[in-house]
C-alpha positions in Angstrom: 0.0 0.2 -0.3 0.9 3.7 -0.9 -0.9 6.2 1.3 -0.2 10.0 1.6 -1.4 11.8 3.1 -1.4 15.5 0.8 -0.1 14.0 -2.8 1.1 10.2 -3.7 2.9 10.5 -7.0 5.1 7.6 -8.7 7.6 8.9 -11.9 10.3 8.1 -13.1 9.9 4.3 -14.6 8.3 3.8 -11.1 7.4 -0.1 -10.7 5.1 -1.4 -8.2 4.7 -5.3 -8.0 2.7 -8.1 -6.2 2.8 -10.3 -9.3 3.2 -14.1 -9.1 4.4 -16.8 -11.0 2.5 -19.4 -9.2 -0.4 -17.8 -7.4 -3.0 -15.1 -7.5 -1.3 -11.7 -7.9 -1.0 -9.4 -4.7 -3.3 -6.3 -4.1 -1.7 -2.9 -4.6 -3.6 0.5 -3.1 -2.4 4.4 -4.5 -4.2 6.7 -2.2 -3.8 10.1 -1.3 -5.5 13.4 -1.7 -4.3 13.5 -5.0 -3.2 11.2 -7.1 -0.6 11.0 -9.8 1.2 8.2 -11.6 4.1 9.4 -14.7 7.1 8.8 -16.6 6.3 5.4 -17.6 5.4 3.9 -14.3 4.0 -0.1 -14.1 1.6 -1.5 -11.6 1.6 -4.8 -11.9 -0.6 -7.6 -9.7 -0.8 -10.0 -12.2 -0.5 -13.7 -11.0 -0.2 -17.4 -12.7 -3.4 -18.2 -11.2 -5.5 -14.8 -10.8 -5.4 -11.8 -11.4 -4.8 -9.2 -7.8 -6.3 -6.0 -7.2 -5.8 -2.4 -8.2 -7.1 0.5 -6.8 -6.3 4.1 -7.5 -7.6 6.7 -5.6 -10.6 4.3 -4.0 -11.9 1.6 -4.2 -15.3 0.5 -6.7 -17.8 3.8 -6.7 -15.6 5.5 -4.0 -18.0 2.9 -1.4 -15.2 1.4 0.4 -14.0 3.4 3.6 -11.2 1.8 4.4 -9.3 2.8 1.2 -8.9 7.1 0.6 -10.9 8.6 -1.8 -8.4 10.9 -4.3 -9.6 14.2 -4.7 -7.9 13.7 -8.0 -6.7 11.1 -10.0 -4.0 11.3 -13.2 -2.0 8.7 -15.4 -0.1 10.1 -18.3 -0.1 7.5 -21.4 3.0 6.0 -20.8 1.4 4.1 -17.7 0.9 0.6 -17.5 -1.3 -1.2 -15.0 -1.5 -5.3 -15.6 -4.0 -7.0 -13.6 -4.1 -10.5 -16.0 -4.6 -14.0 -15.0 -1.2 -15.3 -17.1 -2.8 -19.2 -17.2 -5.8 -19.9 -15.1 -8.2 -18.1 -13.3 -10.1 -14.5 -13.8 -9.0 -11.5 -14.8 -8.5 -8.8 -11.7 -9.8 -6.3 -10.3 -8.6 -2.5 -11.4 -10.2 0.7 -9.4 -9.2 4.3 -11.2 -11.3 6.5 -9.0 -11.6 10.2 -8.2 -14.5 12.5 -5.9 -13.1 15.5 -7.7 -11.7 14.7 -11.2 -9.9 12.2 -13.4 -7.8 12.1 -16.1 -6.7 8.7 -17.3 -4.6 8.3 -20.3 -2.6 5.0 -19.5 -3.2 1.2 -20.3 -5.0 -1.3 -18.2 -5.0 -5.1 -18.5 -7.3 -7.6 -16.6 -7.5 -10.5 -18.5 -8.4 -14.1 -18.1 -6.0 -16.9 -17.9 -4.8 -18.8 -21.1 -6.1 -22.2 -19.9 -9.2 -21.1 -18.0 -11.1 -18.0 -16.6 -12.6 -15.0 -17.1 -11.7 -11.6 -18.2 -11.6 -9.1 -15.1 -13.5 -5.8 -13.6 -12.0 -2.2 -14.5 -13.9 0.8 -13.1 -12.3 4.2 -15.0 -14.3 7.3 -12.8 -13.9 10.5 -11.5 -17.1 11.3 -9.6 -18.1 15.2 -10.4 -15.4 14.7 -13.7 -13.8 12.4 -16.2 -11.4 12.5 -19.3 -10.0 9.2 -20.7 -8.2 8.6 -23.7 -6.3 5.0 -22.8 -6.8 1.5 -23.4 -8.5 -1.7 -21.3 -8.7 -4.8 -22.4 -10.3 -7.2 -20.1 -10.7 -10.6 -22.7 -10.5 -14.1 -21.7 -9.0 -16.1 -24.2 -10.5 -19.5 -22.9 -13.8 -18.1 -21.1 -16.4 -14.5 -20.4 -14.9 -11.4 -21.4 -15.1 -8.8 -18.4 -16.5 -5.6 -17.4 -15.1 -2.4 -17.9 -17.5 0.6 -16.5 -17.6 4.6 -16.8 -19.5 5.9 -13.8 -19.0 10.0 -13.9 -21.8 12.4 -13.6 -23.0 13.4 -17.3 -21.7 11.4 -20.4 -21.9 12.2 -24.1 -21.1 10.1 -27.0 -20.1 12.0 -30.0 -17.4 12.3 -32.7 -16.6 15.9 -30.5 -15.2 13.7 -28.2 -11.8 12.3 -27.4 -11.3 14.2 -23.9 -12.1 17.5 -25.7 -12.6 19.7 -22.6 -9.6 21.9 -22.6 -8.5 20.2 -19.3 -4.9 19.5 -18.6 -3.7 16.8 -16.2 -1.6 19.2 -14.4 -4.7 21.5 -13.2 -6.5 18.2 -12.3 -3.7 17.3 -9.9 -2.5 20.7 -8.6 -4.1 23.9 -9.1 -7.7 24.6 -10.5 -11.2 23.1 -9.6 -12.6 20.7 -12.1 -15.0 22.2 -14.5 -18.7 22.3 -12.8 -21.2 20.6 -15.8 -18.8 19.4 -18.5 -20.2 16.3 -19.5 -17.4 13.5 -20.0 -17.5 13.6 -23.9 -16.2 9.7 -25.8 -16.0 9.1 -29.0 -17.1 6.3 -30.9 -13.8 5.1 -31.9 -12.0 4.9 -28.6 -15.7 2.8 -27.0 -14.5 0.6 -30.1 -10.5 0.6 -28.6 -12.3 -0.7 -26.0 -11.6 -4.8 -25.1 -14.6 -6.1 -22.7 -17.7 -5.4 -21.9 -18.8 -1.7 -21.5 -21.1 -0.1 -18.8 -21.6 3.8 -19.3 -23.3 4.6 -16.0 -23.8 8.1 -15.5 -25.4 9.6 -12.5 -27.3 12.3 -14.2 -27.4 11.9 -18.1 -26.8 10.1 -20.6 -26.5 11.5 -24.7 -25.8 9.5 -27.5 -25.3 11.7 -30.3 -23.0 9.7 -32.8 -23.6 5.8 -33.7 -21.8 3.1 -31.7 -20.1 0.2 -33.8 -18.5 -2.1 -31.0 -16.7 -4.2 -33.1 -14.5 -6.9 -31.4 -16.6 -10.3 -31.1 -18.6 -11.2 -27.7 -18.8 -7.1 -26.3 -21.8 -5.8 -24.9 -23.1 -2.4 -24.6 -25.4 -0.9 -21.7 -26.0 2.6 -20.4 -27.7 3.4 -17.5 -28.5 7.5 -16.5 -29.8 8.6 -13.3 -32.0 10.9 -15.0 -32.3 11.1 -19.1 -30.6 8.8 -21.5 -31.4 10.2 -25.1 -30.4 7.2 -28.0 -29.7 9.8 -30.8 -27.7 7.3 -33.1 -27.5 3.7 -33.8 -26.0 1.3 -31.3 -24.6 -1.7 -32.9 -22.3 -5.1 -31.5 -20.4 -7.8 -32.8 -22.3 -10.8 -30.6 
């Protein structure tokens, strides 16, 4: 566990590992008020018989009182998080969370084992603001595909997406408060690049303005809104 009162920063080719070549991957927690992952940081909780658990900025939905929630969480594009089951067993659990704003540009893998096992579970969210421009793979060559959950306040699916909100990671970590009322704008191409069953779960609204086409065999797509769900374009999967 890596814990700090103010900020937990991993940089300079940092490696945090609980990987196992003979058992399940272990548990990794990185928590502080502000969490930043930079500079080829690698977090490895893979295991021969099952993936482990990686919690960055909080646990699922920010609802575990024993794990401190970050106010802001950032990961740069050269950050890799691995919770794969290598040979047998299910992929692990990876949570990227903050109570205010999350920007995630890195890579997450929580795949099922090559011989048996299902894909894992990944949640990426900022309770008030989310910016995602990364990659996630929760596939399973010998089992069921895993799940990728995004659950900020508001979501817009449109070709204007790709994190086009004028909000930088530096601001998320150390300076301005997150923009109020700005939805997460994700493009259909970004959704298609994810390998796993996708759940968009907004506290308030989801607007699907441009067509979503998931090309990976077996993926599902779920949209759940606490308020308005506005679907103005086609949604297709390859099942």
